[in-house]
C-alpha positions as CSV (number, residue, x, y, z in Angstrom):
1,M,-16.5,39.2,11.5
2,D,-14.7,37.5,8.6
3,E,-12.1,39.1,6.4
4,Q,-14.4,39.7,3.5
5,M,-16.8,41.6,5.6
6,L,-14.0,43.6,7.2
7,L,-12.6,44.5,3.7
8,K,-16.0,46.0,2.8
9,R,-15.2,48.8,5.3
10,I,-12.3,49.9,3.1
11,T,-13.4,52.1,0.2
12,V,-11.7,54.2,-2.5
13,N,-13.1,57.5,-3.6
14,P,-11.0,59.4,-6.2
15,K,-12.2,62.7,-4.6
16,I,-10.7,61.8,-1.2
17,F,-7.0,61.7,-0.7
18,G,-6.4,61.1,-4.4
19,G,-8.1,57.7,-4.4
20,K,-6.1,56.2,-1.5
21,P,-8.0,53.5,0.5
22,I,-10.1,55.1,3.2
23,V,-12.3,53.8,6.1
24,R,-16.0,53.6,5.3
25,G,-15.9,56.6,2.8
26,R,-14.7,59.0,5.5
27,R,-11.7,61.2,5.5
28,L,-9.4,58.7,7.3
29,A,-6.9,56.9,5.2
30,V,-6.0,53.3,5.9
31,E,-2.3,54.3,5.8
32,H,-3.0,56.8,8.6
33,V,-4.5,54.2,10.9
34,L,-1.6,51.8,10.1
35,G,0.9,54.6,10.8
36,M,-0.7,55.3,14.2
37,L,-0.5,51.6,15.1
38,A,3.1,51.4,13.9
39,A,4.0,54.5,16.0
40,G,2.7,52.6,19.1
41,D,-0.8,54.0,19.4
42,T,-3.2,51.5,20.9
43,P,-6.5,50.8,19.2
44,D,-8.2,52.4,22.2
45,T,-6.3,55.6,21.7
46,I,-7.2,55.7,18.0
47,L,-10.9,55.0,18.8
48,R,-10.9,57.9,21.3
49,G,-9.4,60.2,18.7
50,Y,-12.0,59.2,16.1
51,P,-15.3,58.7,18.0
52,W,-17.1,57.5,14.8
53,L,-14.5,54.8,14.3
54,E,-15.3,51.2,15.3
55,P,-12.9,48.5,16.4
56,E,-13.8,46.6,13.2
57,D,-12.5,49.5,11.2
58,I,-9.0,49.1,12.7
59,Q,-9.2,45.3,12.0
60,A,-10.2,46.1,8.4
61,C,-7.1,48.3,8.0
62,L,-4.9,45.5,9.2
63,A,-6.7,43.0,7.0
64,Y,-6.3,45.3,4.0
65,A,-2.5,45.7,4.7
66,H,-2.2,41.9,5.1
67,R,-3.8,41.3,1.8
68,L,-1.7,44.0,0.1
69,V,1.6,42.7,1.3
70,G,0.6,39.0,1.1
71,H,2.1,38.7,-2.3
72,E,5.1,41.0,-1.8
73,R,8.5,39.5,-1.5
74,I,10.9,41.0,1.1
75,D,14.5,39.9,0.9
76,P,16.1,39.7,4.3
77,L,19.1,41.8,4.9
78,P,22.4,39.8,4.8
79,L,24.0,39.3,8.1
80,E,27.6,40.5,8.4
81,S,30.0,37.9,9.6
82,A,31.6,38.4,13.0
83,S,35.0,37.5,11.7
């Protein structure tokens, strides 16, 4: 599935979580899925916890995050000299 099709799975509804991006209009925020992945949960674990969720939904969350930060600039932390 291409990125454009994946991104169609991410929706915004002002009545759900204050308009934060959610997965397919359900009460599951993209940030929650990303947080679970960042905490070390596997996609299989997430899918078991949300039986209605599909693997493409997780991919969609990652694609959304990629697009969101694609234009962000992150300055690397300066290295301290060993001297």
